[in-house]
N, C-alpha and C positions, 0 to 999 in steps of 0.2 A: 081453591076454595077459600074465600075470605070470611072470617067470622067476627062479627061486631055486634054487641048487644045494645050499644048507644044508638038510638034512632036517628040523631042528627048526623052522626058519623056514618052510620049504615047508609042513609040516603045519599051522602056525598060520595061514598064508595060506589054505590050503584050507578050514580051519573058518570063518574070519571072512569069506571072500570066495568062498563056495561057487558063485556063478553065473559066476565068473570062469574062464577057462581058464588053468590053471597048468602050466608046464613045469619039471621038475626037471633043469635043466642050466645050464651057464654059456655066455655069449655071448663069442665070441672071433673072431678073424680067420679061422678055419678049423673045419671039422667034424671031430670025433675026440675025443681025450682030451687033458686038460691037468691040470697040477698046481694045486691050490688050497691056498694058504698060509692056514692057520687062525691068526688073529691074536688077540691080547689088546689091545684089545677086539675083539669079533667084527664090529663095524660096518667094520672095516678088512680083512676077508677079501679076498683078491685072487688072481687067476690070474697075476699079473705079478711074476716074481722080483725084478725091479728095484724095484717099488713095495714089495714085502715087505722088501726090504733097506733102503730108504730109510725105512720105518716103524721098524725096528729101530734105525737111527741117531737117531730121534726119541724112543727110550725104549720102544718097544712090543716085544712078543716074538712071535716065531713059536712057537705052541703044538704044531702038527703040520702035516703036509702030507697031502693027500687027493687021490687021482685022480678026476677028474670028467668027465662027457661035456661036450663043448661043441659049439655050432653057430655058423656064420656068420649074421649078422643077415638077410642076403638068404634064406637057407634058412628061417629062422624065419617071416619075412613070407610067403614064398611057400607054406609048408606050412600056415599057420594063418589066413590072410586071403583072401577072395575077390579083392580088390584090393590095398589096402594101408591102414594106418591113416593118419588125418589128424593125429593127434598122437602124438609118440614121445618118451619120456624115457629118457635114457641115463645111467646111473651104474654104471660097472663097474671102479671102484677101480684106476686106473692104465692101463687099457686104452681109455679114452674116445676118444683120438685114433685109435688103430688100428680101434675098431669104427666110428666115424663115417666114416673114409676108406674102409672096405671096403663101406659101404652104397652101393648103386647108386641114386644120386639122380636119375638120368635115368629109370630105370624106376619108381621109388617117389617120386612127387612129392609128398612129405609136407609138409603146410601149416606145422606147427608142430613144432619140435624143442627139447627141453629138454635140455641137457647140463651135467653137472657139469664146471665150468671152473676151479674152485679147487684149487690144489696147494700142496704145502709144499717148500720149499727145505731143503737139509742144515742150514742155521742156523735152522731152525724158523719161517721167515717165510712167511706166506701170500701167494700171488700167483697172478694170472690166468694161465691156459694160453693164451697169445696165439696159439700155433700152431692151436689148435681154432677160435678167433674168426676168424683170417685164413683158414683153410680154408673155413669156413662162408660167410664173406663172398665168397670166390672162387666158390662154388657158387650165388651169387645168394640168399643168405639174409642178412637184416638183424636186428642185435640189437634185440630188441624190449623186453626187460626183463632185469634182472640182480637176483639175490636174494643176491649176495655169493658164495654157494657155487655156484649154477647160473646159466647164461645161457640166455635163451629166444630163439630164432631164428624168424623168420617168413619164408616163401618170398616173394620179390619176383617178381611176374609182369610187371613192366614191362620 
């Protein structure tokens, strides 16, 4: 399942990955509507006001705001999978911690989870979001690999 609220990117995904199920919505802590901050560059688009403002401090611009539909990750899994995926990748520009902590890991025992854990401080320094790593470790996931931007966690069954 591919999730992309930006209509231009969504259409490209549908063309290039026609066999995939694509959802035109954002992932958030709740089901409903959210504001998406369209940034320059578009790779920084986010539904997090705090994240959009921090990008502005780094020299990026909010081009416009757009209302989008959002769903909680549990609703997305429940509505689109017979059980649950064995691999999940989360990259939601500033809401990664909120999304992963809203995921019901007791119900959805996902084997491998890749999460964007790199963040930027106000002084433009890149650093790891230790809060995500500590949360995942507390849920019995171990760091398997790190790509600098993303951390890959595997479920420990011991």
